[in-house]
C-alpha positions in Angstrom: -32.8 -21.1 -11.4 -33.5 -18.3 -8.9 -30.6 -19.5 -6.8 -28.1 -19.2 -9.6 -29.4 -15.7 -10.4 -29.2 -14.7 -6.8 -25.6 -16.1 -6.6 -24.4 -14.0 -9.6 -26.2 -10.9 -8.3 -24.4 -11.2 -5.0 -21.0 -11.9 -6.8 -21.6 -8.8 -9.0 -22.4 -6.6 -6.0 -19.3 -7.8 -4.2 -17.1 -7.2 -7.2 -18.6 -3.7 -7.7 -18.1 -2.9 -4.1 -14.4 -3.9 -4.3 -13.8 -1.8 -7.5 -15.6 1.3 -6.2 -12.4 3.0 -5.0 -10.6 2.4 -8.3 -13.6 3.7 -10.3 -13.8 6.8 -8.1 -10.0 7.5 -8.5 -10.1 7.1 -12.2 -13.1 9.3 -12.6 -11.6 12.0 -10.3 -8.4 12.0 -12.3 -10.3 13.6 -15.3 -11.6 16.5 -13.2 -10.5 19.8 -14.7 -10.8 21.7 -11.4 -8.0 22.5 -9.0 -9.6 20.6 -6.1 -10.2 16.8 -5.7 -13.9 16.3 -6.1 -16.3 13.6 -7.1 -18.1 13.3 -9.4 -16.0 15.4 -11.8 -17.5 18.5 -13.3 -15.9 18.1 -16.7 -13.2 16.3 -18.6 -9.5 17.2 -18.7 -6.1 15.4 -19.2 -4.1 18.2 -17.6 -3.4 16.2 -14.5 -2.0 13.3 -16.4 0.4 15.7 -18.1 1.5 17.0 -14.7 1.7 13.5 -13.3 4.1 12.4 -16.1 6.3 15.6 -15.8 6.4 16.3 -12.1 10.1 15.8 -11.1 9.5 14.2 -7.7 7.2 11.5 -9.3 9.7 10.8 -12.1 12.6 10.4 -9.7 10.5 8.4 -7.3 9.3 6.1 -10.1 12.9 5.5 -11.2 14.0 4.7 -7.7 11.0 2.4 -7.1 11.7 0.7 -10.4 15.3 0.0 -9.4 14.2 -1.3 -6.0 11.4 -3.5 -7.6 13.8 -5.0 -10.2 16.5 -5.8 -7.7 14.2 -7.0 -4.8 12.0 -9.2 -7.0 15.1 -10.8 -8.6 16.7 -11.5 -5.2 13.3 -12.8 -4.0 13.2 -15.1 -7.1 16.6 -16.6 -6.4 15.8 -17.1 -2.6 12.2 -18.2 -3.1 13.1 -20.7 -5.8 15.8 -22.2 -3.6 13.5 -22.5 -0.6 10.6 -23.8 -2.7 12.8 -26.5 -4.2 14.0 -27.4 -0.8 10.5 -27.7 0.7 9.1 -29.7 -2.2 11.9 -32.1 -2.9 13.3 -32.9 0.6 12.0 -34.0 4.0 14.0 -32.7 6.9 13.5 -31.6 10.5 12.0 -28.1 10.8 10.4 -28.3 7.3 7.0 -27.0 8.7 8.8 -24.3 10.6 10.6 -23.2 7.4 7.3 -23.0 5.5 5.8 -21.0 8.4 8.7 -18.5 8.3 8.4 -18.1 4.5 4.7 -17.3 4.9 5.0 -15.0 7.9 5.3 -11.8 5.9 1.7 -12.5 4.8 0.5 -12.3 8.4 2.8 -9.6 9.9 1.5 -6.1 9.1 3.7 -4.3 6.6 4.2 -1.3 8.8 5.5 -3.6 11.5 8.0 -5.0 9.0 9.0 -1.5 7.9 9.5 -0.4 11.5 11.6 -3.4 12.2 13.9 -2.7 9.2 14.0 1.0 10.3 15.6 -0.1 13.6 17.8 -2.6 11.8 19.0 0.0 9.3 19.8 2.4 12.1 21.9 -0.3 13.8 23.7 -1.2 10.6 24.2 2.4 9.6 22.0 1.7 6.5 19.1 3.8 7.5 17.0 5.1 4.6 19.4 3.8 2.0 18.5 1.7 -1.1 20.1 -1.3 0.6 17.6 -1.3 3.5 14.7 -0.6 1.2 15.6 -3.5 -1.0 16.0 -5.8 2.1 12.6 -4.8 3.3 10.9 -5.4 -0.1 12.6 -8.8 -0.5 11.0 -10.0 2.8 7.6 -8.7 1.7 7.5 -10.2 -1.7 9.3 -13.5 -1.0 6.2 -15.5 -0.1 4.6 -14.7 -3.4 7.6 -15.9 -5.4 8.0 -19.0 -3.2 4.3 -19.8 -3.6 4.4 -19.5 -7.4 7.5 -21.7 -7.8 6.1 -24.2 -5.2 3.0 -24.7 -7.2 5.0 -25.1 -10.4 7.2 -27.8 -8.8 4.2 -29.7 -7.6 2.7 -29.7 -11.1 5.9 -31.3 -12.6 5.5 -35.0 -13.5 8.3 -36.7 -11.5 8.6 -39.3 -14.3 10.3 -36.7 -16.4 13.1 -36.2 -13.9 13.3 -40.0 -13.2 13.6 -40.8 -16.9 16.4 -38.3 -17.3 18.2 -39.7 -14.3 17.8 -43.3 -15.6 19.3 -42.3 -18.9 22.5 -41.2 -17.1 21.9 -37.5 -16.6 23.6 -36.0 -13.5 21.5 -34.3 -10.8 22.7 -30.9 -12.2 21.7 -31.8 -15.7 18.3 -32.9 -14.5 17.9 -29.7 -12.7 19.1 -27.4 -15.5 17.6 -29.2 -18.5 14.4 -30.7 -17.1 13.3 -29.0 -13.8 14.2 -25.4 -14.4 12.7 -25.2 -18.0 9.4 -26.7 -16.7 9.1 -24.2 -13.8 10.1 -21.1 -15.8 6.5 -19.9 -16.1 6.1 -20.1 -12.4 9.4 -18.3 -11.8 8.4 -15.6 -14.3 4.9 -15.2 -12.8 6.3 -15.0 -9.3 8.9 -12.5 -10.3 6.2 -10.4 -12.1 3.9 -10.4 -9.1 6.8 -9.5 -6.8 7.9 -6.6 -9.0 4.3 -5.2 -9.0 3.9 -5.5 -5.3 7.3 -3.9 -4.7 6.6 -1.0 -7.0 3.3 -0.3 -5.2 4.4 -1.0 -1.6 3.7 1.9 0.7 3.3 1.0 4.4 6.8 -0.4 5.0 8.4 1.9 2.5 7.2 4.9 4.5 9.5 3.9 7.4 12.7 3.1 5.4 12.8 5.8 2.7 14.0 9.4 2.8 13.3 12.3 0.4 16.3 11.2 -1.8 15.3 7.5 -1.8 11.4 7.7 -1.7 9.5 5.4 -3.9 6.4 6.4 -6.0 3.7 5.6 -3.4 5.7 7.6 -0.7 6.1 10.5 -3.1 2.4 10.4 -3.8 1.7 10.5 0.0 4.0 13.5 0.5 2.4 15.3 -2.5 -1.1 14.9 -1.2 -0.1 16.3 2.1 0.7 19.6 0.5 -1.6 19.8 -2.6 -5.2 18.9 -3.2 -5.3 18.8 -7.0 -6.1 15.5 -8.9 -2.5 14.8 -9.9 -2.3 11.9 -7.4 -5.5 10.5 -8.8 -4.0 10.6 -12.3 -0.9 8.8 -11.1 -3.1 6.2 -9.3 -5.2 5.7 -12.4 -2.0 5.1 -14.5 -0.8 2.6 -12.0 -4.2 0.8 -12.0 -4.3 0.6 -15.8 -0.7 -0.5 -16.1 -1.1 -3.2 -13.5 -4.2 -4.5 -15.1 -2.6 -4.7 -18.5 0.5 -6.4 -17.3 -1.4 -9.0 -15.3 -3.7 -9.7 -18.3 -0.8 -10.2 -20.6 1.0 -12.3 -18.0 -2.0 -14.4 -17.5 -2.4 -14.9 -21.3 1.2 -15.9 -21.9 2.2 -17.5 -18.6 -1.0 -18.8 -17.2 -1.1 -17.1 -13.8 -4.3 -18.9 -12.8 -2.3 -22.2 -12.7 0.8 -20.6 -11.2 -1.1 -19.0 -8.4 -3.2 -22.2 -7.8 -6.5 -20.6 -8.9 -6.9 -23.5 -11.3 -5.8 -26.9 -10.3 -5.1 -28.1 -13.8 
């Protein structure tokens, strides 16, 4: 009994430690004072009003939303194709392809951003939406590929075989059997990719300019000049929105299965 109690105490301490930064940010966002301070010496929503009306944040959020929608959609198409290729076929270099698809998880984001900065300068695309989208596609691609990969593994191959035995063409099997069965994985992968793209900072710092900055970069530039809790309010809004989106997605799509947290 004491071992189980000790286990949950340790788990609770770890979870609390991991959530301390978010708790501090949310509490600081309600500080009525002009200076970032913790703990807050009162309660005010004035910084949330400023966060929602500050022009740079609104423009940066719109830019980031466009980048997130396009990059996550492109990553969905590319990641689904590669996942299907890896799961359904055996070919030379298969392990190498899997390693390349997973490499953005290992390579630091600032390294990827610096690489695309050099590439953008060479292609005359430096600090444009095109190079930002290209950067984000590379960063979020492993998450989409992983979600679709798990969904494909969970499909009973007898469904596809039965359709083929009944005379369905490979295209009909793909469009009417395989794709509908992996739609939750595709939707979950797209959603995770969009959230990661919207909140990406390290690589975006290298490839954005003042006219194309995303929200995290705009927050960084703001805090370099001002010390009020506006950035804390923006961060709190992002934390709350992300939590709600993921909770809804987990409820309707089953993200635990898609991301291989649950095996069944």
